[in-house]
C-alpha positions as CSV (number, residue, x, y, z in Angstrom):
1,X,-57.9,45.5,13.0
2,X,-60.7,43.2,11.9
3,X,-62.9,46.3,11.8
4,X,-61.4,47.2,8.5
5,X,-61.5,43.7,6.9
6,X,-57.9,42.8,7.7
7,X,-57.0,39.8,9.7
8,X,-54.4,40.2,12.4
9,X,-51.1,38.4,12.0
10,X,-52.0,36.0,14.8
11,X,-55.2,34.9,13.1
12,X,-53.7,34.3,9.6
13,X,-51.8,31.2,8.8
14,X,-48.0,31.6,8.7
15,X,-47.9,28.9,6.0
16,X,-49.7,31.0,3.4
17,X,-52.8,28.8,3.5
18,X,-51.0,25.5,2.9
19,X,-52.2,22.4,4.7
20,X,-49.9,20.0,6.5
21,X,-49.3,17.7,3.5
22,X,-48.5,20.6,1.3
23,X,-46.0,22.0,3.8
24,X,-44.4,18.6,4.2
25,X,-44.1,18.2,0.4
26,X,-42.6,21.7,0.1
27,X,-40.1,21.0,2.9
28,X,-39.1,17.7,1.2
29,X,-38.5,19.6,-2.1
30,X,-36.4,22.2,-0.4
31,X,-34.4,19.6,1.4
32,X,-33.8,17.7,-1.8
33,X,-32.7,20.9,-3.6
34,X,-30.4,21.7,-0.7
35,X,-28.9,18.2,-0.9
36,X,-28.2,18.5,-4.6
37,X,-26.6,22.0,-4.1
38,X,-24.5,20.7,-1.3
39,X,-23.3,17.7,-3.3
40,X,-22.6,19.9,-6.3
41,X,-20.5,22.2,-4.1
42,X,-18.6,19.3,-2.6
43,X,-17.9,17.8,-6.0
44,X,-16.6,21.1,-7.4
45,X,-14.4,21.7,-4.4
46,X,-13.0,18.2,-4.4
47,X,-12.3,18.3,-8.2
48,X,-10.6,21.7,-7.9
49,X,-8.4,20.7,-4.9
50,X,-7.5,17.3,-6.1
51,X,-6.7,18.6,-9.6
52,X,-4.4,21.3,-8.3
53,X,-2.7,18.9,-5.9
54,X,-2.2,16.0,-8.3
55,X,-2.0,17.2,-11.9
56,X,1.2,19.2,-12.5
57,X,1.2,19.2,-16.3
58,X,-2.3,18.8,-17.8
59,X,-2.4,16.6,-20.9
60,X,-4.7,14.4,-22.8
61,X,-4.5,11.6,-20.3
62,X,-3.6,11.1,-16.6
63,X,-0.6,9.0,-15.9
64,X,-0.7,6.3,-13.3
65,X,0.7,8.4,-10.5
66,X,-1.8,11.2,-11.2
67,X,-4.6,8.6,-11.2
68,X,-3.5,7.2,-7.8
69,X,-3.1,10.7,-6.4
70,X,-6.5,11.8,-7.5
71,X,-8.1,8.6,-6.1
72,X,-6.4,9.0,-2.7
73,X,-7.2,12.7,-2.6
74,X,-10.9,12.1,-3.4
75,X,-11.0,9.4,-0.7
76,X,-9.5,11.7,1.9
77,X,-11.7,14.6,0.9
78,X,-14.8,12.4,1.2
79,X,-13.7,11.1,4.6
80,X,-13.1,14.6,5.9
81,X,-16.4,15.8,4.5
82,X,-18.3,12.9,6.2
83,X,-16.5,13.5,9.5
84,X,-17.4,17.2,9.4
85,X,-21.0,16.5,8.4
86,X,-21.5,13.9,11.1
87,X,-20.0,16.2,13.8
88,X,-22.1,19.2,12.6
89,X,-25.2,17.1,12.6
90,X,-24.6,15.7,16.1
91,X,-23.8,19.1,17.5
92,X,-27.0,20.6,16.0
93,X,-29.0,17.7,17.4
94,X,-27.5,18.3,20.9
95,X,-28.1,22.1,20.7
96,X,-31.7,21.7,19.6
97,X,-32.6,18.9,22.0
98,X,-34.4,19.8,25.3
99,X,-31.7,21.0,27.7
100,X,-29.1,21.2,25.0
101,X,-26.3,23.6,25.4
102,X,-24.6,25.9,22.9
103,X,-21.1,25.4,24.1
């Protein structure tokens, strides 16, 4: 296809002309944005679930039992989130390592 002034897909850079440093910076920005989005999602889910579980009659203030319930609920939610995250990360590492299995 080079006869017509077009480069073949194999000869063009798949990175859109970015060098290694630019690609690394872009990947870092994407990972940072993904982390922020994940944390925002976790906070929204945790707030919603713990509010529904612990606050029966919304008012201007939380009473002591509601405060304790929310605190314990948030702790359990974070523990569960961390466990799931660690398990997912280790499974992905196993699956992508040489000789890793998908079972």
